[in-house]
C-alpha positions as CSV (number, residue, x, y, z in Angstrom):
1,M,93.0,89.6,274.8
2,I,91.5,86.8,272.7
3,L,90.9,87.0,268.8
4,I,87.6,85.3,267.8
5,I,87.4,84.4,264.0
6,A,83.9,83.6,262.6
7,E,83.2,82.2,259.2
8,K,80.8,84.9,258.0
9,P,80.2,88.6,259.1
10,D,76.7,87.9,260.4
11,Q,77.8,85.0,262.5
12,G,80.6,87.2,264.0
13,K,78.1,89.9,264.9
14,T,75.8,87.3,266.5
15,L,78.5,85.8,268.5
16,A,79.5,89.3,269.9
17,S,75.9,90.4,270.4
18,V,75.6,88.4,273.7
19,F,78.4,90.5,275.3
20,K,78.7,94.2,275.9
21,S,80.8,95.4,272.9
22,K,81.8,98.2,270.7
23,K,81.7,98.2,266.9
24,H,84.9,99.3,265.1
25,S,85.1,99.6,261.3
26,D,86.8,96.3,260.8
27,Y,86.0,94.3,263.9
28,I,84.0,94.3,267.2
29,E,85.5,94.7,270.5
30,I,84.1,92.6,273.5
31,F,84.5,94.3,276.8
32,P,86.0,92.3,279.7
33,N,83.5,89.9,281.2
34,E,83.2,86.6,283.2
35,I,84.2,84.5,280.0
36,F,86.7,87.0,278.5
37,T,88.3,88.5,281.5
38,E,90.6,90.7,279.4
39,G,88.2,91.2,276.7
40,A,88.1,89.9,273.0
41,Y,88.2,91.0,269.4
42,V,85.7,89.4,267.0
43,T,86.4,89.4,263.2
44,W,85.4,87.1,260.4
45,A,86.1,85.5,257.0
46,I,83.8,86.0,254.2
47,G,83.4,82.3,253.3
48,H,86.5,81.0,251.6
49,L,89.1,83.7,251.8
50,C,91.8,81.4,250.5
51,Q,92.0,79.1,247.4
52,L,94.4,76.6,246.0
53,V,96.7,78.4,243.5
54,P,96.1,77.8,239.8
55,P,98.5,75.4,237.9
56,E,100.6,78.1,236.3
57,K,101.7,79.3,239.7
58,Y,103.5,76.0,240.1
59,Q,104.9,75.8,236.6
60,P,104.2,78.5,234.0
61,Q,103.8,76.0,231.2
62,W,100.9,74.4,233.0
63,K,98.7,77.3,232.0
64,K,98.4,76.0,228.5
65,W,95.8,73.2,227.9
66,T,97.7,70.5,226.1
67,L,97.8,66.7,226.6
68,D,101.6,66.9,226.8
69,N,101.2,69.0,230.0
70,L,99.4,66.2,231.8
71,P,99.4,65.1,234.5
72,I,99.4,68.3,236.6
73,I,100.5,67.1,240.0
74,P,102.1,69.7,242.4
75,S,104.8,68.4,244.8
76,Q,103.5,70.6,247.5
77,F,100.1,72.3,247.4
78,E,99.8,76.1,248.1
79,Y,96.9,78.4,249.0
80,E,96.5,82.1,248.1
81,V,94.2,84.8,249.3
82,T,91.3,85.4,246.9
83,K,91.8,88.8,245.2
84,D,88.4,90.3,246.1
85,K,88.8,89.3,249.7
86,A,92.3,90.6,250.3
87,K,91.2,93.5,252.4
88,Q,89.4,91.2,255.0
89,F,92.4,88.9,255.2
90,S,94.6,91.8,255.9
91,I,92.3,92.8,258.8
92,I,92.6,89.3,260.3
93,K,96.4,89.2,259.8
94,K,96.8,92.5,261.5
95,L,94.5,91.6,264.6
96,S,96.3,88.1,264.9
97,G,99.6,89.8,264.9
98,N,98.5,92.4,267.6
99,P,100.9,91.9,270.6
100,Q,97.8,92.2,272.9
101,V,96.3,89.1,271.3
102,T,97.5,86.1,273.2
103,G,95.2,83.4,271.7
104,V,92.7,82.6,269.0
105,I,89.3,81.1,269.0
106,H,88.3,79.4,265.8
107,A,84.7,80.1,265.5
108,G,84.0,78.8,261.9
109,D,81.0,76.5,261.2
110,A,81.3,73.3,263.2
111,G,82.1,71.1,260.3
112,R,84.9,70.1,258.0
113,E,84.5,73.0,255.6
114,G,84.4,75.6,258.5
115,E,87.4,73.8,259.9
116,L,89.5,74.3,256.7
117,I,88.4,77.9,256.1
118,I,89.7,79.4,259.2
119,R,92.8,77.3,259.7
120,N,93.8,78.2,256.1
121,V,93.4,81.9,257.0
122,L,95.6,81.5,260.1
123,R,98.3,79.5,258.1
124,L,98.6,82.1,255.5
125,A,98.6,84.8,258.2
126,N,101.5,82.9,259.8
127,C,99.6,83.0,263.1
128,K,101.3,80.8,265.7
129,K,99.3,81.7,268.7
130,P,97.4,79.1,270.8
131,M,94.2,78.1,269.2
132,R,91.0,76.7,270.7
133,R,87.8,75.7,268.9
134,L,84.2,77.0,269.4
135,W,81.9,74.1,268.5
136,I,78.1,74.8,268.8
137,S,75.0,73.7,266.9
138,S,72.9,76.8,267.3
139,L,73.4,80.5,267.6
140,T,71.1,81.2,270.5
141,P,72.6,83.4,273.4
142,N,72.6,80.3,275.7
143,S,74.3,78.1,273.2
144,I,77.0,80.8,272.4
145,R,77.7,81.4,276.1
146,E,77.9,77.7,276.8
147,G,80.1,77.1,273.8
148,F,82.7,79.8,274.8
149,K,82.7,78.2,278.3
150,N,83.4,74.7,277.0
151,L,85.9,75.3,274.1
152,L,87.6,72.4,272.4
153,N,91.4,72.1,272.2
154,E,93.1,72.6,268.9
155,N,94.0,68.9,268.6
156,D,90.4,67.9,269.1
157,T,89.6,69.0,265.5
158,R,93.0,68.8,263.9
159,N,92.2,65.5,262.0
160,L,89.0,67.0,260.6
161,Y,91.2,69.8,259.1
162,F,93.5,67.1,257.7
163,E,90.5,65.4,256.0
164,A,89.1,68.7,254.6
165,Y,92.6,69.8,253.3
166,T,93.2,66.3,251.8
167,R,89.7,66.4,250.2
168,A,90.3,69.8,248.7
169,C,93.8,68.8,247.2
170,A,92.5,65.5,245.8
171,D,89.4,67.2,244.2
172,W,91.8,69.7,242.7
173,V,94.1,67.0,241.1
174,V,91.1,65.0,239.7
175,G,89.2,68.1,238.5
176,M,92.2,69.9,237.0
177,N,93.6,66.9,235.1
178,A,90.3,65.1,234.2
179,S,88.6,68.3,232.9
180,R,91.6,69.3,230.6
181,L,91.9,65.7,229.5
182,Y,88.3,65.2,228.3
183,S,88.0,68.7,227.0
184,L,91.0,68.2,224.8
185,L,90.1,64.7,223.7
186,L,86.5,65.7,223.0
187,Q,87.7,68.7,221.0
188,K,89.4,66.2,218.7
189,Q,85.9,64.6,218.2
190,G,84.5,68.0,217.1
191,F,83.0,69.1,220.5
192,S,84.7,72.5,221.3
193,D,83.7,73.2,224.8
194,V,85.1,72.9,228.4
195,F,84.0,69.6,229.8
196,S,84.3,69.9,233.7
197,V,84.9,66.7,235.5
198,G,84.7,66.2,239.2
199,R,84.9,63.4,241.8
200,V,81.3,63.9,242.9
201,Q,79.6,65.8,240.1
202,T,80.6,63.3,237.4
203,P,79.1,60.1,239.1
204,T,76.0,62.3,239.9
205,L,75.8,63.3,236.3
206,A,76.2,59.7,235.3
207,L,73.1,58.7,237.2
208,I,71.1,61.6,235.6
209,V,72.2,60.5,232.1
210,K,71.4,56.8,232.9
211,R,67.8,57.9,233.7
212,E,67.6,60.0,230.6
213,R,68.7,57.1,228.4
214,E,66.0,54.8,230.1
215,I,63.4,57.4,229.2
216,E,64.6,57.8,225.6
217,N,64.9,54.0,225.0
218,F,61.6,53.2,226.7
219,K,59.1,51.6,224.2
220,S,55.6,52.2,225.4
221,E,53.4,49.2,225.1
222,P,49.6,49.1,225.3
223,F,47.7,47.1,227.8
224,W,44.0,46.8,228.9
225,E,42.1,46.5,232.0
226,V,38.6,45.2,232.7
227,Q,36.9,47.3,235.2
228,A,33.5,46.4,236.7
229,K,31.0,48.0,239.1
230,F,29.1,45.9,241.5
231,N,25.9,46.1,243.4
232,I,25.8,43.9,246.4
233,D,22.5,44.4,248.2
234,G,22.6,48.1,247.5
235,K,26.2,48.3,248.4
236,K,28.2,49.6,245.4
237,Y,31.9,49.4,244.6
238,A,34.2,48.9,241.7
239,G,37.0,46.3,241.0
240,K,39.5,45.2,238.4
241,W,39.7,41.8,236.7
242,Q,42.7,39.9,237.8
243,K,44.6,36.7,237.4
244,D,47.3,35.6,239.8
245,G,47.4,39.3,241.1
246,E,48.0,40.8,237.6
247,T,45.2,43.2,236.4
248,R,46.8,44.0,233.0
249,V,45.5,42.2,229.9
250,Q,48.0,42.0,227.0
251,S,45.4,42.0,224.1
252,K,42.3,44.0,223.5
253,E,40.5,41.0,222.1
254,L,40.9,39.0,225.3
255,A,39.9,42.0,227.4
256,E,36.7,42.4,225.4
257,K,35.9,38.8,225.7
258,I,36.3,39.0,229.6
259,A,34.0,42.1,229.6
260,L,31.4,40.5,227.4
261,F,31.4,37.3,229.6
262,C,30.9,39.4,232.9
263,K,28.1,41.7,231.5
264,D,25.0,41.4,233.6
265,K,26.3,38.3,235.4
266,P,25.8,37.5,239.1
267,A,28.5,38.5,241.5
268,R,29.6,37.0,244.8
269,V,32.0,38.3,247.5
270,S,34.5,35.4,247.8
271,E,37.1,36.8,250.0
272,V,37.5,39.8,252.4
273,L,41.0,40.4,253.8
274,A,41.5,43.3,256.3
275,E,44.9,44.4,257.5
276,T,45.7,46.9,260.0
277,K,48.8,49.0,259.5
278,E,50.6,51.4,261.9
279,F,52.7,54.3,260.8
280,L,55.1,56.0,263.1
281,P,55.7,59.8,262.9
282,P,58.4,60.8,260.4
283,M,61.9,61.3,261.8
284,L,63.3,64.8,262.4
285,Y,64.9,66.5,259.6
286,N,68.5,66.5,258.5
287,L,69.5,68.8,255.5
288,S,69.0,66.2,252.8
289,A,65.5,65.3,254.0
290,L,64.5,68.9,254.5
291,Q,65.7,69.8,250.9
292,A,63.8,66.9,249.5
293,E,60.6,67.8,251.3
294,A,60.9,71.6,250.4
295,N,61.3,70.7,246.8
296,K,58.4,68.1,246.7
297,R,55.9,70.5,248.5
298,F,57.1,73.9,247.4
299,K,59.4,73.3,244.5
300,F,62.3,75.0,246.3
301,P,65.7,74.2,244.5
302,P,68.0,72.6,247.2
303,K,70.3,75.6,247.2
304,K,67.4,77.8,248.0
305,T,66.5,75.7,251.0
306,L,70.1,75.8,252.2
307,D,70.3,79.6,251.8
308,V,67.0,80.2,253.5
309,L,67.8,77.8,256.3
310,Q,71.1,79.5,256.8
311,K,69.3,82.9,257.5
312,L,67.2,81.2,260.1
313,Y,70.2,79.7,261.7
314,Q,72.0,83.0,261.8
315,K,68.9,84.5,263.5
316,G,69.2,81.8,266.1
317,N,65.7,80.4,265.3
318,V,66.9,76.9,264.2
319,S,69.9,74.6,264.9
320,Y,72.9,74.1,262.5
321,P,71.6,73.6,259.0
322,R,74.2,71.3,257.5
323,S,73.6,68.4,259.7
324,D,73.5,64.8,258.5
325,S,71.8,63.4,261.6
326,R,68.2,62.8,262.2
327,F,68.5,62.3,265.9
328,V,69.1,64.5,269.0
329,T,71.0,63.9,272.2
330,K,69.1,63.7,275.6
331,G,70.5,67.1,276.4
332,E,68.6,68.6,273.4
333,A,65.5,66.6,274.2
334,E,65.3,68.0,277.7
335,A,64.8,71.4,276.2
336,F,61.9,70.4,274.1
337,P,59.1,70.9,276.6
338,D,60.1,74.6,277.0
339,I,60.5,75.1,273.3
340,L,57.1,73.5,272.5
341,K,55.4,75.6,275.3
342,K,56.5,78.7,273.4
343,L,55.4,77.3,270.0
344,S,51.9,76.6,271.7
345,G,51.3,80.2,271.9
346,I,51.5,80.7,268.0
347,N,48.2,80.8,266.3
348,D,49.5,78.4,263.6
349,Y,50.2,75.7,266.1
350,Q,47.6,76.2,268.9
351,A,45.3,73.5,267.5
352,F,47.9,70.8,268.0
353,F,48.1,71.4,271.7
354,P,48.1,69.9,274.4
355,L,50.3,67.3,273.0
356,P,49.4,63.5,273.4
357,I,53.0,62.8,274.4
358,T,54.7,65.3,276.7
359,S,58.2,63.9,276.4
360,I,60.1,61.9,273.8
361,I,63.3,61.8,275.8
362,E,63.2,58.0,276.1
363,N,62.1,57.4,272.5
364,K,65.2,56.1,270.5
365,R,63.5,57.0,267.3
366,Y,64.4,60.5,268.0
367,V,66.9,60.5,270.9
368,N,69.9,58.6,270.5
369,D,73.3,60.0,271.7
370,K,75.2,57.3,269.7
371,K,73.8,58.4,266.4
372,V,74.6,62.0,266.8
373,T,78.1,62.8,265.5
374,D,79.1,66.5,264.8
375,H,75.5,67.8,264.9
376,Y,72.1,66.7,265.8
377,A,68.9,67.0,263.7
378,I,67.6,70.3,262.6
379,I,65.1,71.6,265.2
380,P,63.7,74.9,266.3
381,T,65.6,76.5,269.1
382,E,64.3,78.2,272.3
383,Q,64.6,81.6,270.3
384,V,61.1,81.4,268.9
385,P,60.5,84.2,266.3
386,N,57.4,86.2,265.6
387,V,56.3,84.0,262.6
388,E,54.1,86.7,261.2
389,K,57.2,88.8,260.6
390,L,59.3,86.1,258.9
391,P,59.8,86.4,255.2
392,P,57.6,84.0,253.3
393,D,60.3,81.5,252.4
394,E,61.7,81.4,255.9
395,R,58.2,80.9,257.3
396,I,57.7,77.9,255.0
397,L,60.9,76.2,256.2
398,Y,60.5,77.2,259.9
399,D,56.9,75.6,259.7
400,L,58.3,72.4,258.3
401,I,60.9,72.2,261.1
402,V,58.4,73.1,263.8
403,T,55.7,70.6,262.7
404,S,58.2,67.8,262.4
405,L,59.0,68.3,266.2
406,I,55.3,68.6,267.1
407,A,54.5,65.5,265.1
408,A,57.2,63.6,267.0
409,H,55.1,64.1,270.1
410,Y,52.0,62.5,268.6
411,N,50.9,58.8,268.5
412,K,51.2,56.7,265.5
413,A,48.6,56.8,262.7
414,I,46.6,53.6,262.2
415,A,44.7,52.7,259.0
416,E,42.9,49.5,257.9
417,Y,43.6,48.2,254.4
418,T,40.8,46.0,252.9
419,T,41.1,43.7,249.8
420,V,37.9,42.3,248.5
421,T,37.8,39.5,245.9
422,T,34.6,39.3,243.9
423,M,33.8,36.3,241.6
424,V,31.6,36.9,238.6
425,D,29.5,33.9,237.6
426,G,32.0,31.8,239.6
427,R,34.8,32.2,237.1
428,A,36.0,35.7,236.6
429,S,37.9,37.2,239.6
430,F,37.8,40.9,240.4
431,I,39.9,42.7,243.1
432,S,39.0,45.9,245.0
433,K,41.1,47.7,247.5
434,G,40.1,50.2,250.1
435,K,41.5,52.1,253.1
436,V,39.9,53.5,256.3
437,Q,41.8,55.8,258.7
438,I,41.2,54.4,262.2
439,E,43.4,56.7,264.2
440,E,44.7,60.0,262.8
441,G,47.7,60.3,265.0
442,W,50.5,62.5,263.9
443,R,48.7,63.0,260.5
444,K,46.7,65.7,262.2
445,V,50.0,67.7,262.2
446,L,51.4,66.7,258.9
447,H,48.5,66.4,256.4
448,S,49.6,64.2,253.4
449,K,49.5,66.1,250.2
450,E,49.4,63.0,248.2
451,K,46.2,61.7,246.7
452,D,44.7,58.8,248.3
453,N,44.1,56.2,245.5
454,E,42.3,53.7,247.9
455,P,39.0,55.2,249.0
456,A,36.8,53.4,251.6
457,L,34.9,50.3,250.6
458,P,31.5,49.5,251.9
459,Q,31.2,46.9,254.7
460,L,31.2,43.6,253.0
461,S,31.1,39.9,254.1
462,E,32.2,36.7,252.4
463,G,29.3,35.0,250.7
464,E,27.2,38.1,249.9
465,Q,25.7,38.1,246.5
466,G,24.6,40.6,244.0
467,K,25.2,41.6,240.4
468,T,27.6,43.2,238.0
469,A,26.1,46.5,237.3
470,S,28.5,47.6,234.5
471,V,31.7,46.5,233.0
472,E,34.1,48.3,230.6
473,V,37.5,47.8,229.0
474,K,40.0,50.5,229.6
475,E,43.1,51.0,227.4
476,S,46.4,52.3,228.8
477,Q,50.1,52.5,227.9
478,T,53.1,51.4,229.9
479,Q,55.0,54.5,231.2
480,P,58.7,55.3,231.0
481,P,60.6,55.8,234.3
482,K,59.9,59.3,235.8
483,R,62.4,62.1,235.6
484,Y,64.1,63.1,238.8
485,T,63.2,66.3,240.5
486,E,65.8,68.5,242.1
487,G,64.7,67.2,245.5
488,Q,65.0,63.6,244.3
489,L,68.5,64.2,243.1
490,I,69.5,65.2,246.8
491,T,68.1,61.9,247.9
492,L,69.7,60.0,244.9
493,M,73.1,61.5,245.9
494,K,72.7,60.5,249.5
495,T,71.6,57.0,248.7
496,A,73.9,56.3,245.8
497,G,75.0,53.1,247.5
498,K,71.8,51.5,246.1
499,H,73.5,51.8,242.7
500,I,76.5,49.7,243.6
501,E,76.4,46.0,243.2
502,D,79.4,45.4,245.5
503,K,78.0,44.8,248.9
504,E,81.1,45.9,250.7
505,L,81.1,49.2,248.9
506,E,77.4,49.7,249.5
507,K,78.2,49.3,253.2
508,I,80.9,52.1,252.8
509,L,78.6,54.5,251.3
510,S,75.8,53.8,253.8
511,K,78.3,54.5,256.6
512,T,79.6,57.7,255.0
513,E,77.6,60.2,253.0
514,G,76.8,58.9,249.6
515,L,77.8,61.1,246.7
516,G,78.9,64.6,248.2
517,T,78.0,65.8,251.7
518,E,75.2,67.6,253.4
519,A,77.0,70.9,252.8
520,T,77.9,70.3,249.2
521,R,75.1,68.5,247.4
522,A,73.1,71.6,246.6
523,G,76.2,73.3,245.2
524,I,76.9,70.2,243.0
525,I,73.4,70.4,241.5
526,T,73.8,74.1,240.9
527,M,77.2,73.5,239.4
528,L,75.7,70.9,236.9
529,K,73.1,73.6,235.8
530,D,75.7,76.3,235.5
531,R,78.0,74.1,233.4
532,L,75.0,73.3,231.1
533,Y,75.0,69.6,231.9
534,I,71.4,69.6,233.1
535,E,68.4,71.8,232.5
536,V,65.5,72.0,235.1
537,N,62.0,72.6,233.6
538,K,59.1,72.7,236.0
539,N,61.2,71.0,238.6
540,L,62.1,68.1,236.4
541,V,65.7,67.4,235.5
542,Y,66.9,66.9,231.9
543,A,70.3,65.7,230.9
544,T,71.7,67.9,228.0
545,A,73.6,66.7,224.9
546,K,76.9,67.8,226.6
547,A,76.1,65.6,229.5
548,K,75.6,62.6,227.3
549,I,78.7,63.2,225.4
550,L,80.9,63.5,228.5
551,I,79.4,60.3,230.1
552,D,79.6,58.4,226.8
553,A,83.3,59.3,226.6
554,I,84.0,58.4,230.2
555,G,82.2,55.1,229.7
556,E,83.2,52.5,232.3
557,Q,85.9,54.7,233.8
558,I,85.7,54.6,237.5
559,L,85.1,58.5,237.5
560,A,81.5,57.9,236.4
561,S,80.7,55.3,239.2
562,P,79.8,55.6,242.9
563,E,82.5,53.0,243.6
564,M,85.3,55.5,243.5
565,T,83.3,57.9,245.8
566,G,82.7,55.0,248.2
567,K,86.3,54.2,248.5
568,W,87.4,57.8,248.7
569,E,84.8,58.6,251.4
570,Q,85.9,55.7,253.4
571,K,89.6,56.7,253.3
572,L,88.7,60.4,254.1
573,K,86.6,59.4,257.0
574,E,89.5,57.3,258.3
575,I,91.8,60.4,258.0
576,S,89.3,62.5,260.1
577,E,89.4,59.6,262.7
578,G,93.2,59.7,262.6
579,T,93.5,56.0,261.4
580,A,94.7,56.9,257.7
581,S,97.5,59.0,256.3
582,P,96.7,62.0,254.1
583,K,100.0,61.4,252.2
584,H,99.2,57.8,251.3
585,F,95.7,58.9,250.1
586,M,97.2,61.6,247.8
587,E,99.7,59.0,246.4
588,Q,96.8,56.7,245.4
589,T,94.9,59.6,244.0
590,N,97.8,60.5,241.8
591,K,98.2,56.9,240.6
592,M,94.5,56.9,239.7
593,V,94.9,60.1,237.7
594,L,97.9,58.8,235.8
595,H,95.9,55.6,234.9
596,L,92.9,57.8,233.8
597,I,95.1,59.8,231.4
598,S,96.8,56.9,229.8
599,S,93.6,54.8,229.6
600,S,91.4,57.6,228.2
601,V,93.9,58.8,225.6
602,T,94.2,55.2,224.3
603,H,90.4,54.5,224.1
604,S,89.4,57.9,222.7
605,E,90.0,56.5,219.2
606,E,87.1,54.1,219.8
607,W,84.6,56.7,221.1
608,E,81.4,56.8,219.2
609,F,78.6,59.4,219.5
610,S,75.1,59.3,218.1
611,E,74.0,61.6,215.3
612,E,71.3,62.9,217.4
613,V,73.7,63.8,220.2
614,R,76.0,65.5,217.7
615,E,73.3,67.5,216.1
616,T,71.8,68.7,219.4
617,F,75.0,69.6,221.2
618,T,75.4,73.3,221.6
619,P,78.8,74.7,222.8
620,G,78.9,76.9,226.0
621,K,77.4,80.4,226.0
622,K,80.8,82.1,225.3
623,K,81.2,80.1,222.0
624,Q,77.9,80.8,220.5
625,K,78.9,83.9,218.4
626,S,79.1,82.1,215.2
627,F,75.9,80.2,214.2
628,T,75.5,77.4,211.6
629,K,72.9,78.5,208.9
630,L,70.4,75.6,208.5
631,G,68.3,76.9,205.6
632,S,66.1,79.8,204.4
633,C,63.4,81.3,206.7
634,K,59.8,80.5,205.8
635,K,58.7,84.1,206.7
636,C,61.4,86.3,205.4
637,D,64.7,86.4,203.5
638,G,66.6,85.5,206.6
639,Q,68.5,82.2,207.7
640,V,67.4,79.8,210.3
641,I,70.0,79.2,212.8
642,D,70.6,77.1,215.9
643,K,69.9,79.5,218.9
644,G,70.7,77.1,221.6
645,S,67.2,76.1,223.0
646,F,65.4,76.4,219.7
647,Y,65.9,77.1,216.0
648,G,65.0,80.6,214.8
649,C,65.4,83.3,212.2
650,N,68.6,85.4,212.3
651,N,66.7,88.5,211.2
652,Y,64.8,88.7,214.6
653,K,66.8,91.9,215.6
654,K,66.6,93.2,212.1
655,N,62.8,93.0,211.3
656,K,61.4,91.2,214.4
657,C,60.8,88.0,212.4
658,D,59.3,85.5,214.8
659,F,59.9,82.2,212.8
660,T,61.0,79.5,215.3
661,L,61.1,75.7,215.4
662,S,61.3,73.7,218.7
663,K,64.2,71.5,219.4
664,K,61.9,69.0,220.9
665,I,58.4,68.1,219.7
666,L,56.3,65.5,221.6
667,G,59.2,64.1,223.4
668,K,61.5,63.8,220.4
669,A,64.7,65.8,219.8
670,I,64.6,67.4,216.3
671,T,68.1,67.3,214.9
672,Q,69.9,69.9,212.8
673,K,69.9,67.3,209.9
674,N,66.0,67.1,209.9
675,I,65.7,70.9,210.2
676,K,67.8,71.3,207.1
677,M,65.7,68.6,205.2
678,L,62.5,70.4,206.3
679,L,63.6,73.9,205.1
680,A,65.1,72.5,201.8
681,E,62.7,69.7,200.9
682,G,59.6,70.6,202.8
683,S,59.7,67.7,205.2
684,T,61.9,65.6,207.4
685,E,62.8,62.0,207.3
686,T,60.4,59.7,209.3
687,I,61.0,60.3,213.0
688,E,60.2,57.4,215.4
689,G,58.7,57.7,218.9
690,F,56.5,60.8,219.1
691,K,54.4,60.6,222.2
692,N,51.0,62.2,222.4
693,K,49.3,61.4,225.8
694,D,49.2,57.6,226.0
695,K,50.0,57.0,222.3
696,T,53.3,56.6,220.5
697,F,53.6,57.1,216.7
698,N,56.0,57.6,213.8
699,A,55.7,60.5,211.3
700,R,57.5,62.9,209.2
701,L,57.4,66.7,210.0
702,A,56.3,68.9,207.2
703,W,55.8,72.6,206.7
704,D,52.3,73.5,205.9
705,E,52.6,76.7,203.7
706,K,49.0,77.5,203.8
707,E,48.6,77.3,207.5
708,G,52.1,78.6,208.2
709,K,52.9,75.9,210.8
710,L,54.4,72.4,211.2
711,S,52.3,69.4,210.5
712,F,52.6,65.6,210.9
713,L,52.8,63.6,207.7
714,F,51.9,60.0,208.1
715,E,53.1,57.3,205.8
716,G,50.3,55.9,203.4
717,K,48.1,59.0,203.9
718,S,47.7,61.7,201.3
719,S,46.6,64.3,203.8
720,V,48.7,66.2,206.2
721,Q,47.5,66.2,209.8
722,A,48.2,69.2,211.9
723,A,50.7,69.0,214.6
724,A,50.7,70.7,217.9
725,K,52.4,74.2,217.4
726,K,55.4,74.5,219.4
């Protein structure tokens, strides 16, 4: 009798479903068959059944958060069963100890995390029976049967377990020490909160804060463009004045002079350049690419994409979700014709068939055995569902995966890009750009949702003449860097090597997985939200004051840089390949932690934080019971307090007073200091950098008693101009 241990209940049931079986209260019994001649038991973990024990289990004094207790470095790491999963652990232990059970099949997810979960359970259960490994990339009946027929030996994945175990222990040491260190040091600076620090989450947060600061420090500058409309023998088109390829004019006066010169002047086509560009179909999806696309098109948070994808995987409709590869093997490509034949019968996809390319098995853009490591790209399996019955979110993701495979069987898209130079009165040069789609190719399947900013131009030839029909000056403002979306954060984490100046380290990150792994990135972003380091509003990511405080404190420490992650990932990869020692890796990690503690304690005396950051910092939710009173309410006898995301009256529960003030107005954070001035004196100090559409201005905020709302008070003007009510 064999014991099969899956990672999750649904997976265990799916594995058993391809055999004749009987359900018991705590496990499933598979009857004897050609693969399991003596039958088998199937049970499961519930994700992580075990966890590293807390510090106080090693030494009782480590429970107290003090600098004197640092560093916290156990001589030998220990795992324990998670309390709320003790029942399931006891079931596995009982079955593994059954004298009838002669061997174990590890059927956790085929990846480092799955490797760790099941092996840890077997270690704690003290199971010494022979183990083999099920390693499959989809949960279809055929894949399951083939997987059980071709089990791996225990030592085939042992190094992967060593890597996962070492990664968990190293992350524990860094997180436990650095989180306590910075929480305690920042507490001395007046910031009473828990500041969680981690090997992956902190460099990711540093990149977010860097972008936040770029936006805050950006000074918008005006510029002007001269735009003209031409009529060349009845052919009409528009163009922008340009000099050496630059269309922006730095002064209004010059722009108006150019416009005046060009008015009603003759125009001549001086140059027509046409360039044909070819666009190959997109590559197949890995998890990061799918998360980015689902966020861009449907605003799915990365974690939601992974959760929905996991459901499709457990139903057997798509391949393994946590894949980092965008290629498939020839073996998988051989199955594509049969899968596509089934998909062609679905109404949503009938218009795409017959396919222009019947097989891509020889196309190395998609099929490359050398570029497939643990898992191949995310593809639909032969188990095609009734898409009409899929839940909406599952149908959206399934459609993305299906259409990516269909598009791979289409020809390249071809477009012609035209650049026309028009001379006005022989002196002023205007440039016009246009695009014509020559061959639609794969774009028939994957319609671009982006606006086409280059419409088609009329057919023009060099030397043609006409006139300038109209000319105008358009004023614009330079724009700050755009905020990251959640989907862009996934891409940013995966390509963090681009933020490293050291070329060798950049190579390391490009060979490994950037910041985090396919399996953990969505969880890291969720963690940053849960720990109040970032806020996501309309899919845009904002760094909180808490995030800025931590990153300012960490400064140039290696914890905030991708360099550390690059070196760690390289060494961990070497552990999984059997070429590096886990013991040596932990020794280096411990040295780094010791240096971090001594260096941070020494430099903490020099930490400086802006008044705005101090004023806008709000402790964690559990510490918001006592509120700072900022001044008297303008509507009742209550007090205005900081309520976290806004300022408001403390009498709301008592008399429903709805007096509130926003913490951010036209892009500027409004500090507690300014709120106190507003409530006590009627106006704030002058605040610089309000942004209204394309304009930036400075003003004081004042309370208009008559109108009962905030107003802007401009210097040198006697009247108060109404502000947008927040």
